[in-house]
C-alpha positions, 0 to 999 in steps of 0.5 A, a space after each residue: 481646602 482640606 489640609 489633609 487631602 487637598 479637597 475642597 470643604 463640603 458644607 453640611 446641609 442642615 436637616 429640613 424641619 418636619 412639617 405637618 404634611 410631611 409628618 402625616 405622610 410619614 405616618 401614612 407610610 408607616 401605617 402602610 407597612 402593615 397589611 391593609 386588612 389590619 386597619 380597623 373598619 369604621 361602621 357605616 352608621 348615621 352617628 358616624 356620618 354625622 360627625 361633621 356636625 360635631 364641630 358646631 353642634 357638639 358631640 351627639 348634637 348637645 351644643 358646644 361652648 360657643 353660645 351661637 350654635 344651638 343644641 339639636 339633640 332631642 328637638 322635634 323631627 319635624 322642626 329639624 327637617 323644616 330647618 334643614 330644608 330652610 337652609 337648603 332652599 335659602 330661607 336661612 342664610 348661614 353659609 356653612 349650613 347651606 353648603 353642607 345640606 345643598 347636595 343632600 336629598 330631602 329624604 336624606 335630610 329627613 333621616 338626619 332629622 330623625 337621628 337627632 330627634 331620637 337623642 334623649 340626652 342631658 341638658 346643661 345647667 341654666 345660665 346665671 344672670 346678673 341683669 336687673 330684676 325688672 329686665 327678667 320680669 319683662 322677659 317673664 311677662 313676654 314668655 307667659 303672658 305676651 304683650 297685648 299692646 304690641 300684639 305679641 302672643 305669649 311664647 307658651 302659646 306655641 312652644 307649650 306651657 313647659 316651653 319644651 316644644 310641641 310635636 310634630 314640629 315646634 321646638 322647645 326654648 329651654 336649654 338654649 343660650 342667651 346669645 343664641 336666642 338673642 341672635 335668632 330673634 334679631 335675625 328674624 327681626 332684621 329679615 336675615 332669617 325667614 320661613 315658609 309662610 305664614 312666617 309667624 316669627 317674622 311678624 312677632 319679632 318685628 313688633 319687639 323692641 331690642 330691649 324686649 329681645 334682650 329680656 326674653 332671651 335672658 329670661 329663657 336662658 336662666 330657666 331650669 328644664 323639667 324632669 322630662 324635657 320632651 316635647 308635648 304631644 301633638 294637639 295638646 295646645 291650640 297653636 297661635 302660629 303655624 308650626 315649625 317656624 320658630 327658634 
């Protein structure tokens, strides 16, 4: 009881903490205090629409620090479109990508591929390796000579002597992390990644030992890119495999 008034005490109610949803709602209310037409308008461009790609593939598709997500900027348009279709049609099983592209039409996927293919942006520095020289030498052999005993062609037969890819649809192998390269070769080898037939990478990867996958991934990740890391022109090499089927 209050000794002065005889009324019962009223306990103070503590203030509720400002949760994130409440904070966002308050910010929205404050924003609405301004005229709606004062809000900046976002331009409807492909670059703006494809901001959804940046959490995994980095700003403008140049990859993030997580080595398991590849750079997509500057890859051949035909290759990017083929991979988007592989996700859409279930030949590649990465759940997030499959979910993103499933509702999109092939025509729109082609626009996405064209957008990223046109981005000519700097590449990161090569990775540094602490592996034994013999491991890197084995990787070099597989990249430039292949292994006749295993019936494995050299990587340069399909991906170009500069390893920067070949138009219209064969990707480059440089500027990719060891983790990504190893994961993709392992996925081909174990049947977790597929392509339309002739699925050359499936047959090649299944002939490689795990040590070979480790060696070739490590070697490729340590190689510097040429001054102009662009795909070779169409018809510049006699492909040992069908195009648009690799990493």
